Structure formats: C-alpha cells, structure tokens
N, C-alpha and C positions, 0 to 999 in steps of 0.2 A: 118908795114904792112898796106896796104891801106884798108880802109873800103869799103865794097861793099854795095851800097845803095839798100834797099829793097823797092820795090814799092808795096803799098797796095791800093787796089781800094776802092772807097767809099762804094761799096756794101759789101766788106769784113768788113769794119769798122762798117757798120750798123748791119751786122749780129753779129759781136762780141759784139756790144753794146746791141743788143736784147738778146743775150745769157746771158750777164752779168746781164741785168735787170731780166731775168727769174730766174737766180740763186739767185739774191737778194730776189726776191719774195718767192722762195722756202725756203730760209734761214729764212725770216721773218715768214712764215707760220709754219716752224718747231719750231721757237722760241715761237710763240703763243701756239702751241700744248704743248710745254714743260711747258710753264707758266700754261696752263689749267690743265695739269697733276699734276703739283706741287700743284695747288689750290685744285683739287679733293683729292689728297693724304692728304693735310692738313685737309680738311673737314672730310675725313674718319678717320683720326687720332683723331679729336675732337669728332666725334660720338663714336669712340671706347672708348675714355676716359669717355664719358657720360654713355655708357653702363656699363663700369667697375664700375663707381660710383653707378649706380642703382643696379647692382648686389651686390655690397658691402653693400648697404642699405638693400636690401632684405635679404641678409645673416644675417645681424645684427638683423632684425626683426624676422627672423626664429629662430635664437638662443635665442632671448628674449622670443618667444612663447614657445619654448622647455623648457626653464628654468621655465616659469610660470606653464606649464603643470606638470613638475617634482615636483614643489613645491605643486601644488594642489594634486597630487598623494600622496605625502608624508603626507599632511594634512589629506586626506581621510584615509590613512592607520593608521595614529595616532588616528583619531576619531574612526575607527573601533576597534582598539585595546583597546581604552578606554571603548567603549560600551561593548565589550566582557568581559573586566575585571569587569565592573559593574554588568553585567549579572551573571558572575561567583560568585561575592560576594553576589548578591541577592540570587542565588541558594544555596550557603553555609548557608546564614542566614535562608532561609526557612528550609533547612535540619536540622540545629541546633534547630530551633523552633519546628519542628515536632518531633525531638528526645526528646526534653525536655517534649513536650506534651505527648508523648508515655510513658516516664518515670513516669510522674505524674499520667497518667491513670493507668499504671500497679501497682503503689503503692496504688491506691485507694484514693488519696488525692483530686481528683477533682470531680468525679462523685459519687453520692450516689445511683443512680438507673438508670435503662435503659432509662427511659423517660428523666431524667435530662441529661444523657449523650448525647442523640440525640439533645436535645435543645441546649446544650453547644457547640456541634459540629457545628450546624448551625450558631451559633453566631460567632464561631471562624473562620469558612470558609468565612462567609459573602456572597461571591459570587464567581463563577468560572470565569476563563478567557473567554472572548467573542469569539464566533465562528460565522463567517459570511458566511459560505458555500464555502470557498476556499479549494479546494481539496489538494493543496500543503501544507496547514497548518494543515490538519486534523489529520495526524498521531501524530504530536507533541501534538496537543490539546487533543486528546483522551487519549494518554499516560499520560499526566499531570492529566487529570480528574481521570483516573483509579488509579494513584498513590495517589492522594488526598483521594479518597474513601477507598483505602487500608489502609491508615494511620488513617482513621476515621471509624473504624468498627462499631461504635455505630449508624451510620446513617441508618435510615430505607429506605426501597425501594422507598416509595413515596417521601421521602425527597431528595434522589438522583435524581429522575426524575424531581422534582420541580427545583432543582438547575441547572440541565442541560437545562431544558426548558427556564429558565431565561437567560441562557448564549447564547442561540440561537438568532441570529439577522439577519435581512435582508433576503436573499434567503434561509438561513438555517431555519429561523422561518416559511417562506412560505412553505418549504418542510414539516415541522412538522405539520402545519395546514392541509395539504392535505393528510398526511399519515393516513391509516386506524387505528382505535383504537386498533385493535388486535395486531398491530406491535409495539405499545408503551404501552402495558398494564403493563409491568414490566421492571425493569432496564436491565435485560439480553436481552430481545427481543428488547428493545429500542436501546441498544448498537449494536446489530446485524443489525438492520435497518440502523443505522448511518454508520456502516462499509460497508453495501451493497451500500449505496448511495454515500459515499464520500471516503471510504477506499480502494476500489478495482478498478483497472484500467481495464476496459473492452477491449477485443479484438474487432477488426472490425466485425468479425462474430457474436460475442455476441451482439454487438450494433445493428446490422441489425436484428437479431432475436428478440431483445427487441422491436425495432421499429415496426416490422411486427405484433407483438402480441397486439399492442396498437391501439385502434380505438376511434375516437371522434364522438359520436352521441349526439342527443338532450338530452338524459337522462344521459350522462356522467358527471362526476365532472371535470370541466375544469382545476382547479388547480392541481388535482392529475394527470391528463393526461399530462399536460405540465411539471410538476416536474419530471415525469418518462421518458418522451421522449426527453426532452431538452438535458441532458448529452450525450445520444447516438448520437443525431444529431450533436451536437458540436464536438464529437469525430471524426465523419466521415467527416463532411463538413468543419470543421475548421472555417476560416473567410470568406468562400464563402457563402454570403447571398442568392444568387440565388439557389444554391443547397440545402441549409438548408430549405428555404421556400418550394421548390418543394417536399422535403422529408416530411415536416410537412403536406402539403396539401394532399399528397397521403393517409394519414391516417385519413383524415376528411371525414365525410359522405357527399356525393354530395349535399344533401338537405341543408347542412350548407355552404359548400364550394362555391356554386354558388352565395351566397349573400356577400361573402368577396372576391372580385376580386383582381387580382394581380395589383401592381403598380410598374412602372419601377424604378429601383435603390432604392427600399425600403429595409431597414435593416430587419433582422430576428426579432429583438426585436419590431420594429414598427408593423410588420405584426402580431406578437403575440398579441400585445395590441389591434389591430383592431379586431382580432378574439375573444379576451376576451370580449371586449365591446359588440360585436354582440351576443355572447353566453349569457351574463348576461341579455341583453335586451330580447332575445327570450325566455330564461327560465323563466324570470319574467312574460312574457305574458302567457306562458304555465301554470305557477302556479296560476295566477289569473283566467284563464279559468277553471282550475280544481277545484277551490274553489267556483265556482258558485253553485246555486241551480239546481235541476233537471229540472226546467222549461226552456223553450227555445222559441225563436221566430220562427213562421212559416213564412218564407219569400216567397214573390211572386216575380217573375222575368218577365220582358218583354224585348224583344230583337228587335234590328234593324238589318236587313241583307241587305247588298249591294252586288249585283252580278256584276261581271266584269271579263271577260277573264277566264271563267270556275272556278272561285274561289269566295269564299264569306268571307266577313269581318263582324264579329258579335260582339256585346257587350251586356252586361246584365245590366239592371237598377235595383238597390236594393231598396226595399220598405218594411217596416215592416207591419205585420198583427197581427192576434190574437195570443196570447200565448197558447201553448199546451205542455203537458208533453212529454218529449223525454228521451231516455236513457242517463244515466250519461256519457257513453262512447262518446256521441256526442261532449262533451266539451273537451275531451282529444284528440282533433285532433292536427295534426302537426302544430305548429305556424309558421313553415318556408314556408307553402303554402301561396297562394295569400291572401293578406289582403283585407277586405271589405272596408277599408278606401280609399279615393281617392288618387291616386299616385301623389306625389308632391316632390319638392326638399327637403322638410323638413323631410319626412319619408322614403326616399330612402336610400339604402346602396351603391348606385353607386357613383362613383366619378363625379365631375362636368362635365368633358369631356364626360364620358359615358352617363350621364343623358341627356346632350344636344344632343348627337347623337341619343339617344333613342327617344327623343321628335320629332326630325326632321323626323323620319320614322313612327311616329304614325298618325292615322286618328282620328279626333275628333268624339266622339260618339254623340255629340249634334248637330253640324252643318255639319259634314261630310267632313270638310276641312282637309288637311294634314299639319302637322307642329306644332300642339299644342295639349294639352290634354283637355278633357272635363272639368276638374277642373279649367282650366285657360281660358275657352272659354268666350268671351265677349258678345256673343249673348244670348238672353233670353233662359232659359232652356225649352226644349221641354218635354211635358208630354206624357207618353205611357200607354196604357191600359194593364192590366195584361194578359200575354201570347198572346198578339196581335202582329203578325209578319208583318212587312212592307218590301216589296221588292222595292229597288231603281233601276230603269233602268238607262241606260247610259245617258239619257237626264237630270237626276237629279230629276224626279218626283217619288213620293212614291205611291205605290199601296198596299192597305190592303189585306191581305189574310184571 
C-alpha cells in the first residue's frame, strides 16, 4: 500500500511546538507545586510531632504534680491524725489527773481547810488557756474554763476572776479593760458579759440597733465605745472598709468628726487609730483645763476688717491682760473648738494636702496678702490697739474708726 505524504506547514509546526512548550511549562509548574505540597506536608508532620512531644511532656509534668499533691495531701492527713491522737491522749491524761485529784479531795487526803484547798487549787491549775478574743474559739475556751472550775470547787470567786483575767490577751484584754466594773464584779456576771461579747452571734437587726444606741462624744470612754460598736460594724460591713468607716463616723459627734477627716483607701483599723489618737489628745487638753484654778485671763481683742464686694474678712489678735476670778465652768469649755494657738502644720489635724489647700485660700492677718498664714508671715508683725477697728478700702489704705 502506498504511503500518502502529509504536508505540514511551518505554521502548524510552530503552533505544535508552542503547544508542546506550554504543556511542558504546565507540567513543570505542577511538578513544583507537588514538590511544595510535599515540603509543606513534611513541615506539618514535623510540627505535629513536636506538638505531640510537648503534649507528652506536659502530661508527664501534670502527672508528676498530681502525684506530689496526692503525697502532700496524704502527709497532711497523717499529721492531722497524729495531732488529733495526741490531743485525745492529752485530754485523757487530763481527765485521769482530774479524776485522781477528785478522789484525793473526796478522801480528805490533800486539803485540811478551805483556805488550803483554794491555794492548792490555784497551784494545781497554774493558769488557764489563753483567750485572744476570737469568737470562733470562745465556746470551746469557756467550756474548758467552766469544766476546770467545776472540777475545782474549792476555788473562790475572786480566784476564778483572777485566773480568767490572766488568760485574757490582746483584744480580749482590751475589752475587759473597757468593760464597766458592775459587769465583772463576780464570776457569774463576768461569764455573762463574756457570753454577750463573744458567745452570741448577733443578727443584722440587733447589730443595727446596737450601733444606733452608741454615740461617741467628748465625755465618752473611747475604748468602751469601740469595743462595743466594732463587732456590730464588722458583722454588717464585713471587709468593706468604706462602709465600716461611714457607719463609725455616723455615731461620732460632729464636733469630733470634723477634726478627723476621711482619707481615700484608708482601712477601718487605721481610721480607728487616728480617731483614738485625736480623742486622747483632746481629752487630755480637757482634763488639764478642768484642773486649773478658778482664776483666768481677761483677754483683750483687736480686729482688722477688710471690706470688699459687700463682705468683710476679720481676724482677732490675742493679748493677755489682768487676771480676774471667773466661774469654774469657763475652763470646762469644749476643747474641740478653735484653739488660741497659731494654726500651723504641727498642730493641725488636717492631712498635708488639706492643709496646703487651706493655706492657699487664707488671707494673712498681718500683711493682708493671700496664700499664707499670719504665723508664717515674713513681714514685721503689726501692732493693734485694743478694740480699735481699721477699715481697709480697695486701694489698700487703712482708715481708723
């Protein structure tokens, strides 16, 4: 069979070559993409292996920590069991000793008289367990004290009170010092007072009623006031210092309260200490004034008045004169009122910021300039005649009246 020649033009050849080149390029591109995909897959596989290794390490650490915590828990449980066992042994020993003592006491082999019995009981007891004013421990403590006293009937009333007073420490001793004598005159009333203070959990209504009945004035006993009002405030306010301070300040006389300003972010205990320091200082001044003789100074005053915009600014100059007899009640004035001493940073109850703001708004009674006090004025002191009034016009000139 004869072959039929096929004629292919140059253009067809070029087109075929171009198509072949295109396909080769596509194949090369697909090969590169395949290589990149394999590389990415390999990287992902390596990252996966790293993550698995890290996860395994974390699991190992977690298991180790769980094991340590379990061991610590077991150790704590063992220690608690040991402590409970020792406490039980100690209680049994105490019970045996008390039983032996009661046996000896009943047979009359230890005490020959009532006086000797009480003295021997004091020596045998030595001292009671310490109580520091923690309410949660009060019931156990008072029950223990009662049990001891029941097993030592030879103890006299004053000996019981002496032992209990010696056992009171910290806040509990502060409470005892502030408690009225009538509430601790005998062991029965003493025990009732302790139960009222630490043994009963007040309701909110009872706490509010207790707070409303308490007021702090200049003649109040500060320790007694605080010891009575603090538990009720703590019951209502909890850890909220702002609310606790507000409730405390509401029960303070305004003449006292204005000299103990609030401080931002102050704790209730810190505010209580500032109030205590102010009360001690003020009551000390009041006591010293009350103990003076009936004589007093007749003071003369002179004033400077500056008129401006329908208002007047005046100040009094203090000077001593002859002494004359005045009633004793004059010295029993309120120490919270203005002091005759020059106002300065040393004798103020303000904070530094409050005092600086106060000074900026003051007018000097010596030179008339604003921004400082007369006690810190650098100009020579001006003298004033008694009861002689000077009017200062807007030009700054003084005219005597």
